[in-house]
C-alpha positions in Angstrom: 1.8 -6.4 -28.7 4.0 -9.4 -29.6 3.9 -11.6 -26.5 7.0 -13.5 -27.6 9.2 -10.4 -27.1 11.2 -9.9 -23.9 9.4 -8.6 -20.8 8.3 -5.0 -20.9 6.9 -2.9 -18.1 4.0 -0.6 -17.5 5.4 2.2 -15.3 2.6 4.0 -13.3 2.7 7.8 -13.7 -0.3 8.8 -11.6 -0.5 8.8 -7.8 -2.8 5.9 -7.5 -4.7 3.8 -10.0 -7.3 1.1 -9.6 -6.3 -2.3 -11.0 -9.3 -4.2 -12.4 -10.2 -7.8 -12.7 -11.0 -7.4 -16.4 -10.2 -4.8 -19.1 -13.3 -2.8 -18.2 -13.8 0.1 -15.9 -17.0 -1.6 -14.7 -15.2 -4.7 -13.5 -14.1 -5.3 -10.0 -11.2 -3.5 -8.5 -8.7 -6.0 -7.2 -5.9 -3.7 -5.9 -4.2 -0.4 -6.7 -0.8 0.6 -8.2 1.0 3.7 -7.1 3.2 6.2 -9.0 6.6 4.8 -9.7 5.6 1.2 -9.7 7.0 -0.9 -12.6 4.6 -3.7 -13.4 5.4 -6.5 -15.7 3.1 -6.5 -18.8 1.4 -9.8 -19.4 -1.1 -8.9 -22.1 -2.7 -6.1 -24.0 -6.3 -5.7 -25.1 -8.3 -2.7 -26.3 -6.0 -0.1 -24.7 -5.8 -2.0 -21.5 -2.6 -3.6 -20.1 -2.7 -6.8 -18.0 0.0 -6.3 -15.4 1.7 -8.2 -12.6 2.9 -6.2 -9.6 5.9 -7.1 -7.5 3.6 -8.7 -4.8 2.4 -11.1 -7.5 -1.0 -9.5 -7.9 -2.4 -9.4 -11.5 -5.0 -7.2 -13.1 -5.8 -4.7 -15.8 -4.9 -1.0 -16.1 -6.0 1.4 -18.7 -3.2 2.7 -20.9 -3.3 6.4 -20.0 -2.3 5.7 -16.3 1.2 4.9 -17.2 3.7 4.2 -20.0 5.0 1.1 -21.7 8.8 0.8 -21.4 11.6 -1.7 -22.0 13.0 -1.0 -18.5 11.8 -0.5 -15.0 11.5 3.0 -13.7 14.3 3.5 -11.1 13.0 5.7 -8.3 15.4 7.0 -5.7 12.9 8.2 -3.1 9.6 7.2 -1.5 6.9 9.7 -0.6 6.1 9.9 3.1 3.7 12.9 2.8 0.1 11.7 3.0 -0.8 14.1 0.2 1.4 16.5 -1.8 1.7 18.0 -5.3 4.2 18.1 -8.1 4.7 21.4 -9.9 6.2 21.8 -13.4 8.8 24.0 -11.6 9.0 25.8 -8.3 6.2 28.3 -8.3 4.7 26.8 -11.5 1.5 25.0 -12.3 0.5 21.7 -10.7 1.2 18.7 -12.9 0.4 15.8 -10.5 -0.6 14.9 -7.1 1.4 12.4 -5.0 0.7 10.4 -1.9 2.2 8.2 0.7 3.9 5.3 -0.9 4.5 6.8 -4.3 8.1 6.4 -5.6 10.0 9.1 -7.4 13.4 9.7 -9.1 14.4 12.8 -7.2 17.4 15.1 -6.7 17.6 17.4 -3.8 17.3 21.1 -4.5 16.9 24.2 -2.3 13.6 23.9 -0.5 12.6 20.7 -2.3 13.3 18.2 -5.1 13.7 18.1 -8.8 11.7 15.0 -10.0 11.8 12.9 -13.2 8.5 11.0 -13.7 8.3 7.5 -15.3 7.3 9.0 -18.7 10.2 11.5 -18.6 8.2 14.5 -17.5 10.1 16.7 -15.0 8.8 18.7 -12.0 9.4 20.0 -8.6 8.0 19.1 -5.2 8.6 19.9 -1.5 6.9 16.6 -0.4 8.5 14.6 2.4 10.7 12.2 0.5 13.0 9.5 1.9 15.8 7.5 0.2 15.5 4.6 2.6 12.6 3.0 4.6 12.1 3.8 8.2 13.9 1.7 10.8 12.1 -1.6 11.4 10.7 -0.9 14.9 7.3 -1.3 16.4 7.2 2.4 17.2 7.6 3.4 13.6 5.0 0.9 12.5 2.4 2.3 14.9 3.3 5.9 14.2 2.8 5.3 10.5 -0.4 3.4 11.0 -1.9 6.2 13.1 -1.2 8.7 10.3 -3.9 6.9 8.3 -6.6 7.4 11.0 -9.8 8.6 9.4 -8.8 7.3 5.9 -12.0 5.9 4.2 -12.2 2.2 3.5 -12.0 1.4 -0.2 -12.0 -2.2 -1.5 -8.7 -2.8 -3.2 -7.3 0.6 -1.9 -3.7 1.1 -1.0 -3.5 4.9 -0.6 -4.5 7.7 1.8 -7.4 8.4 -0.5 -8.9 5.0 0.3 -7.6 1.8 1.7 -8.7 -1.7 2.6 -7.6 -3.7 5.6 -4.8 -5.7 4.0 -3.8 -2.8 1.8 -3.4 -0.8 5.0 -1.2 -3.5 6.6 0.9 -3.9 3.5 1.4 -0.2 3.1 2.3 0.4 6.7 4.8 -2.4 6.8 6.3 -1.4 3.5 7.2 1.9 5.0 9.7 0.1 7.3 11.0 -2.1 4.5 8.9 -5.2 5.2 7.2 -6.6 2.1 4.0 -8.5 2.9 1.6 -10.3 0.6 -1.4 -8.4 -0.6 -4.4 -10.2 0.9 -5.3 -10.9 4.6 -5.4 -14.6 4.1 -2.0 -14.5 2.4 -0.6 -12.4 5.3 -2.0 -14.9 7.8 -0.2 -17.7 5.9 3.0 -15.7 5.9 2.9 -15.4 9.7 1.5 -18.9 10.3 4.5 -20.0 12.3 4.5 -16.9 14.6 1.2 -17.3 16.4 0.9 -16.0 20.0 -1.8 -15.5 22.6 -3.6 -12.1 22.4 -2.5 -11.3 26.0 1.1 -11.3 24.7 0.4 -9.1 21.7 2.7 -6.1 21.3 2.4 -3.0 19.2 2.8 -4.0 15.5 1.8 -7.6 15.9 -1.1 -8.7 13.6 -4.6 -9.9 14.4 -6.5 -12.1 11.9 -10.2 -12.6 11.7 -12.1 -15.4 9.9 -15.6 -15.6 8.3 -16.9 -18.6 6.3 -13.7 -20.5 7.1 -11.5 -17.9 5.3 -9.3 -15.2 6.8 -11.2 -12.0 5.7 -9.8 -9.2 7.9 -6.5 -8.1 9.4 -5.6 -5.5 12.1 -2.4 -4.1 13.6 -2.1 -4.5 17.3 -1.7 -1.5 19.6 -0.8 -3.9 22.4 -3.0 -6.5 24.1 -6.6 -6.4 22.8 -6.3 -2.9 21.3 -5.8 -2.5 17.5 -5.9 -0.2 14.5 -7.5 -1.3 11.3 -9.5 -0.3 8.2 -13.2 -1.0 8.5 -15.4 1.8 7.2 -12.4 4.0 7.8 -9.1 3.6 9.6 -9.7 3.7 13.3 -8.5 2.4 16.7 -10.6 -0.1 18.5 -10.5 -2.9 21.0 -11.6 -6.5 21.7 -11.9 -5.6 25.4 -15.6 -5.5 26.3 -15.0 -2.8 28.9 -13.4 -0.5 26.3 -15.6 2.3 24.9 -14.2 1.4 21.4 -15.1 -2.3 21.7 -15.7 -3.9 18.3 -18.3 -6.6 19.1 -18.6 -7.6 15.5 -15.0 -8.7 15.3 -14.7 -10.1 18.8 -16.1 -13.6 17.8 -14.1 -13.8 14.6 -10.5 -13.6 15.9 -8.7 -16.7 14.8 -5.0 -15.9 15.2 -2.6 -13.3 16.6 0.9 -13.3 15.1 4.2 -11.8 16.3 6.4 -9.8 14.0 9.4 -10.0 16.3 11.5 -12.0 13.8 11.1 -9.2 11.1 12.3 -6.3 13.3 15.7 -4.6 13.5 
């Protein structure tokens, strides 16, 4: 690819794809990209595209997970089903799976939606699609977070098939139209001016934990010392020693609690 040409995009056309640190499936997974994302192409090597996502994250994706295009894909809806399928037509064969956070160009039809995928392929789905994010409320943040309960932890994951702690936070907040940085330490920096005491934590506020002098974990407050997070799997726990779901491993690592009040409706 001629890198002097104008910016081109790699439009993701599978539900979730791992983004690698190098153009090699054996290299580390740094994050994921979801269906409908348009990622700026930075480089090309041996059928791999180096991409930059809208949150600034960069990495490598193999060519068959998307298509190169001169323009961004223009989705109209976001998927709010945890898992769903796309059919070639209503009653037809399955052509894709979709998941929470995928973005689709869709038109309403009876009992579902007509969909045009990034590569131009068309299909039909009855997934739960929304044209706008949920209202920015603590209630919506927590209800969305709890839908992920039981989801397995996956380093770099951002989907209901597997998710890491900061990917969980980023995905949940994105559902209410709040775009957060990708990593826990970046999220802590983002909220640095909004620190509060844990006794004042409300639903949706964020708890940050530090190991080896670096923020390494983030959780979403359920109020006070209770929280929901991705550690092993998405689960609800507490920093209250009297609580049956007390997490003793994190109790000594809490370094900051941050209010999200300024971001709400």
